[in-house]
N, C-alpha and C positions, 0 to 999 in steps of 0.2 A: 426236197426244197422248194419246188415251186411253188407252195401254199405257206409251208413252216416260214419260210424268211422272212413272209409280210404278215406273220399274226403280231409279232411286239411293236408293228406302227400300229394295226389293230386295239391292242392292249391299251396301248400310251393315250390314244383317241381317245377310247371309253374312260380310263380311267381321268385324263384332263376333263371330260365333262362332268362326270359324275362324282369325284372326290371332291371337290368344294361344296358343293351343298349338304353331302352327308356330313364333310371333315363339321360343319357347323351345329350340326344337332347331335355329334356325339360329345363323351366328355372330353376334354381340350387335350389331354396331358395323350391317352391313348389316342388320340386325333393325329397329335403332333409324330408322335413316334410312329404310327401306320401312314405319314404322308412322309416322311424322312425315307422311310422306308421304300414307301412306292416310286418315290422321284430317284433315288438310285438304282432300283432294279429297271425300272421303266428305262431308264438314260441309257444304262449299260445293255438292254436291250436293242434301241435304237440306233447306237453306234454299232452295237454288233451286226447287226440287220445290212445296214448302211455298208458295212465292211465286206460282207460276206459277197453284196452285191456286186460293187467295187471289184474284186476282187474276179469274179469272173471276167471282166470285162481285163482287166491289167493281165490277168493268168494267160492270156491271147496275143499279146504281143510277143513277137517271135523269142526277141532278146531275154525277156523273162522266159517264157518255154525251155531256152536253151539251158539256161542255169537252175532253172527246177527239173530238165531234163524228163518233160513230158509234152506229148504230141499235143499242136497246136490243131490239128484236123480232127483228131479223135474230140479234144477238148471240146470243139466248136457243136460237133457232131451232137454232143451229150449235153449241149447246154443250154438248161430251157430257159435262160434271161434273157432277150433283146438287148442288142446294144447299145441302146440309148437310154435303156433302164439302168446298165451299168454306167453308162457315162454321168447320168445325172446323178445318180446315189454315189459318185467320186467326186464331182463337184460339191453336193451336199456335204460330205463327210468331210471334205478339206473346209469347208466355211464354218460348220460346226468343232472343229478342234481348234480353229483360231480364235473363233468366238469365247471358248472352255479358255484358251489362254490367254485371251485379254481379260477375263472374268477373273481368273485366279490373278493375275497379277495387281486388280484393282484390289479384287479381295482380300489378299496378301497386304496390302499398301493400308487396308480400311483400320484392319485389323491392326496393325503396327502402330497407326497414329491414334488409337484410342488410346494402346496399351502407354504409350508415350505420354497422353492426355492425363491419364491414370496414375502415371508414376509422378507426373508437375505437379498433380493438387495437392493444396495445403494440407496439414494435418497427416497423422497417422489410423485414424480411426477408418470404420465404415465409409459412415457418412463425413461428408466434404460441403459444406454450406458457401456458397457463393454470394458474394456481399453487391447483389445487383437486383435490380428492382424487375428486371425480365421475369416472369415466372418461366421457371425450367423446372426440369425434373426426368432424371435419364440415370440410366446403368453404364457405365464402363466397363468390359472384361479387361481382368490385367490377372495379373498374381500377387495377392488376393486380388479381384473388383470391387472397386467402387462406386457408392451411391453417388447422387451428384442433384441438391437440390439449392435453388435460389430463395434467396430472404424474400423476394416479390412470390416465390407462390408459396412460400409458408405462413404470408402474413393473408392468402386468401382461403386458407383452410383452417377449419377448428383442429383440436387436440385429435378427437378420434378419426377425423379425416386423414391430418399428418399421420398418424400409423397407419393406415390403410393404404397409405403412397408409400411411405417404406415399406412397408410387407409386399407390397404388388413389385416395387423394383428391388425389393431383395430375392423374391423368387425369380426374378429375370437372372440373376448371378447365381443360384442356387441349382437351377437347371440347366445353366450352359447354353441359353435359348441363341447366344451368337452362335455357337457351333449349328445349329437345324439352319440359321437364315444363312450360311454359309452352305450348308447342302444344295438350299433351295436355289440359291444364287447362283453356284456352279451348273446345277444339271438343269437349269430354264436356260442357261447360256450354250448346254451342249445340246440340247431340245429343246426348243420353241416351244413345244407344245405342253410343254409342262410352266409355264410361267403362270396358268390360272391355279397350277396347283401352289409356287410359290405367295402368291399373296394371298391364299386361303391360309397359308401354313401362319404370316404373318398373323393373322387376323386370330387365328388358333394358339399362337403362343403368348399374347396378350389377354386372351379369355383366360390361357391357364396362369400366368399371375394373378387376373382376378380373381380365380376361386383359390388359389393357395392365400392370397390376402383374405379373403371372407373368411377359410377356414382360420385364421390365427388373430383375427378382430372378431369373430363371430357374430358379425351383422352383415348380412351382404348387401342391405339399405344403406350403411353407411359407405360401403366400398363404392355402390354406384354413384353415392354423390360424390366422393373424392375423385372419382372419375369424371363426372361430368361437369363440375368446377374447376377441373383442374384445366380440362379441355377448354372451356368457355375462358378460362383465364391465359390461356396459351394460343388462343387463337389469333392469327395475325404473326406472330413471334416464329423468326428463326429456329427450323426442330435441328436437332442435334443429330449428327449420325450416329444415334447408339440407341438402344432398347429404350424407350421412354414410357410413360404412364398415359400419354396422350394419343400411344400411334393406335392405327387400325381404325373401324368403323364406331366409333366412338357412340350413337345410338341404340347401335346391336347391342356392344358391350352392355350401356346399360340396361337394357330390357331383358337382358339375360342374367346380368345382376338381380333384377329386381323378381324374376323367376325364381321357381325351384330349382335347385341343382339338375344337372340333364342327368338323366337316367343310361345305365350302361347298357349296352347295345353289343353281342356279339354275332350277330349274324353278319351287317355291312363289313364287320373286320375280317368273319371269314370268305365273304364273297372276293373281297380285295386283295386277299391273301394265295385265293384260288387264279383270279386272275393272273399275281404275278407268277404262281407255280406255271402256269399254261404257256406266259410269258418265254420262262425259261427252259423249259421242254422241248418249246417249238425251236429256239434260239439251238440249243444244242441238237434238235434231230437236223437242222440247216447245216448247221458244223461238221456234223459226220455225214450228211449227204453231199457237202461239199470235200472233205476228205476221200470220198471212196471214189467221186467222181474225177481226182486226183490224180488216184490210184488205179483209176481204170485205162488215166490219158499218159500215164507213164510207161505201163506195160503194156499199152499198144507201141508205143515208142520202141519199147525192147524188145518186141517182136517183131517190128519192122525193120530194127538193126541187125537182130539175129538172119531175119531172112537174107538181107545182105551178105551178110559174113558169110552164111551156108555156100553163097552164088560164088563170091569171091573164092574161098576156100578151096571148091571143086574147079576153079578155073584154074592151071598153070601161072603161078603170076613169079616162080622162083625165088619167093621169100623165105627166109628161115625162122619165121614167127612161130611162136611154138600154137600148135594144133588149141582151137578155141580159145584164145587170147580175146579180150575185150577191154582196150582201153580205155572205154567209159565206164566200164565197172555195173554197167547194165544186167547184164545175165549171160552167162556162159553157153557156148555155144560148142557142145562135144564132137568131133568127125568123125566117130566111130559107129559101126553100122549097131551094133550090139547097147549103143545109149543114145537111143532117138531122140529127137530136141524136143522138150516140151515148153507150153506155152504154159502161161497162167492168163 
C-alpha cells in the first residue's frame, strides 16, 4: 500500500498532460470514447486512493476502532501513512465529493432546462427554425432531440453549407454527445486534474460532428466553409448552453477539415489502456493491503483480549460464567489443558 496507493495519482497526472494533445491527432470518435473511459477510470482511482489514505487516519480513532473491533496500537504500528497525509486526504476527498454533488445538481438542471426548451419549440419536426436575425445553430437533447437554427444563420449560408451545418448538429444528437459532456464535467468536478481532459473532450466532440458531416456531404471543404462562416456570423452573439456548430477552437477545426481525415492509430490507445489497467491494479492492490492490515489489527485485539480472559479465568472470581465465553465474539478461549489456546 505504501507505493500502490499513490499510483492512481501519477496515472491521472500523466493522462491529464498527455491525453489532450494525443486526442487531437486521433480520429475523433475513438478519441472521445477513450477520453470518456480514461476520465471515469482515473476519477474512480483518484477517489479510491484518497479514501484509502483517509481511512488509515479515521480507523485510528478509538471510537471507530471499537466499532470495527481492531487494535489501534497494532494499526498504528503497521500504518505506513503519516497522520498529516491521512488528514489532508480526508479534507481533499470531502471537498471533491461536495464539488461532485454541486456539479451533478447543475448538470441535472442544465439537462432538464434543455429538455424543456426542446419540448417547447414550435413544430414537430427535427428542425426548428427561429424567426430571429441573430445567427444561431445548436442541438438540444431530448426525446427526441431537436436542431435549432435561426433565420439569421440560414441567410448567411448557401445551400451546401446549410446541409453541412444541419449534418453537424444531427451528428451531435445521433452520437448523444451531451452524455459525453456530462461524464467529463462530473469527473472533472471530482478530480480537478481532469479539467484539461474535459476541455479536450469538448473539442473532440465538435471534430466528431465535423467528420460525420463531411461524410454526409461528401466534401470536407464545404464543411470547413460552413464552420468558419457560422463562427464568423455568430461572433459576439450569446452562445446557448447546448452543442453548437460554432463551439470549440474553430481555426483548428477548419484546418483539420481542410486536411485529409486523421489516420487510425492504435498505439496511443493501447498505451492509454495499459495506464488505466495499471491504475486499477494498483488501487486493487492497495485495497487488499488495507484489508490485510485491518485483519491483522483485528486479530491483535483478539489476542490481547484472549490473554486477558485467560488470566481472569485462572483467578478465582466466584462467577459461574461458562469457560471460554467471549461476549465480544472475537475468539473463543478454552480453559482445558488438552485444548491449548491458539492465536492466528
